[in-house]
C-alpha positions in Angstrom: 0.0 0.0 0.0 2.8 2.5 1.0 4.6 1.6 -2.2 1.6 2.4 -4.3 1.2 5.8 -2.6 4.8 6.7 -3.2 4.5 5.6 -6.9 1.3 7.5 -7.3 2.9 10.6 -5.7 5.9 10.4 -8.1 3.7 10.0 -11.1 1.5 12.9 -10.0 4.5 15.1 -9.3 6.0 14.3 -12.7 2.6 15.3 -14.3 2.6 18.6 -12.3 6.1 19.4 -13.7 4.9 18.5 -17.3 1.8 20.7 -16.9 3.9 23.6 -15.6 6.2 23.2 -18.6 3.3 23.3 -21.0 2.3 26.8 -19.9 3.1 29.4 -22.5 5.3 32.3 -21.5 2.4 34.7 -21.6 0.7 32.8 -18.7 3.9 32.7 -16.7 4.5 36.5 -16.9 1.8 37.0 -14.2 3.6 34.7 -11.7 7.0 36.2 -12.6 5.8 39.6 -11.3 5.1 38.0 -8.0 8.6 36.4 -7.7 10.5 39.3 -9.3 12.1 40.2 -5.9 13.8 36.8 -5.6 17.0 36.6 -7.7 17.0 33.5 -10.0 13.5 32.5 -8.8 13.2 30.3 -11.9 16.4 28.4 -10.9 15.2 27.8 -7.4 11.7 26.8 -8.6 13.3 24.1 -10.8 15.5 22.9 -7.8 12.4 22.7 -5.6 10.3 20.8 -8.2 13.1 18.3 -8.8 14.0 18.0 -5.1 10.5 16.7 -4.5 10.6 14.5 -7.7 14.0 13.1 -6.6 12.7 12.3 -3.1 9.6 10.5 -4.5 11.5 8.6 -7.3 14.1 7.5 -4.7 11.3 6.1 -2.6 9.9 4.2 -5.6 13.3 2.8 -6.6 14.1 1.7 -3.1 10.7 -0.1 -2.9 10.9 -1.8 -6.3 14.7 -2.4 -6.6 15.9 -3.5 -3.2 18.8 -5.4 -4.6 20.2 -2.3 -6.2 20.2 -0.3 -2.9 23.8 0.8 -3.4 22.9 2.2 -6.8 19.5 3.7 -6.1 21.0 7.1 -5.2 22.7 7.4 -8.6 19.7 5.8 -10.4 17.5 8.6 -8.9 19.7 11.4 -10.1 20.0 9.8 -13.6 16.3 9.4 -13.8 15.7 13.1 -12.8 18.4 14.2 -15.3 16.6 12.3 -18.1 13.2 13.6 -17.1 14.7 17.1 -16.9 16.1 16.8 -20.4 12.7 15.7 -21.7 11.1 18.6 -19.8 13.5 21.1 -21.4 12.9 19.6 -24.9 9.2 19.8 -24.3 9.5 23.5 -23.3 11.3 24.2 -26.6 8.0 23.5 -28.4 5.9 25.7 -26.0 5.2 29.3 -27.3 7.5 31.7 -25.7 9.5 29.1 -23.8 13.1 27.9 -24.5 15.3 25.1 -23.7 17.7 26.0 -20.9 20.9 24.3 -19.7 20.7 26.3 -16.5 17.3 24.9 -15.8 18.6 21.4 -16.4 21.4 22.1 -13.9 18.9 23.2 -11.3 16.9 20.0 -11.9 19.9 17.8 -11.3 21.0 19.9 -8.3 17.5 19.5 -6.8 17.5 15.7 -7.2 21.0 15.5 -5.9 20.1 17.5 -2.8 17.2 15.1 -2.2 19.3 12.0 -2.3 22.1 13.7 -0.3 19.6 14.6 2.4 18.2 11.1 2.5 21.7 9.7 2.8 22.6 12.0 5.6 19.4 11.2 7.5 20.0 7.5 6.9 23.6 7.6 8.3 22.5 9.6 11.4 19.8 7.1 12.1 22.2 4.2 11.7 24.7 5.9 14.2 21.8 6.4 16.7 20.8 2.7 16.3 24.4 1.5 16.8 24.7 3.7 19.9 21.6 2.2 21.4 22.8 -1.4 20.5 26.1 -0.6 22.1 24.4 0.7 25.3 22.2 -2.4 25.5 25.2 -4.8 25.3 27.0 -3.1 28.3 
């Protein structure tokens, strides 16, 4: 059940990214006025979107590919890179939108941050467990 929810979440989030990419530039101008005070808001928006996608995809891959657990981190980033590339190519065909290498970089950074955060939390949890196990043996 949990696996199905994470999978549905990843698919839904990928659909959200696709729908946002399909918006013509004229529709996005209204939101740009709201975020004008944030330098490189577009870059950070891409990072956020792909941070969430990376976290969700990582959960899906961990559930469905348990034997590849040492490679799931890199698999997640590679998946997000490929999805980001397809997203940028898609944007090239949307009126007023362009393909951007900087956006792709933000996509990969967001996914990389997601898996790095997961790895850090996982290592901290393991140290805490080892500490408890060591205390219990004394």
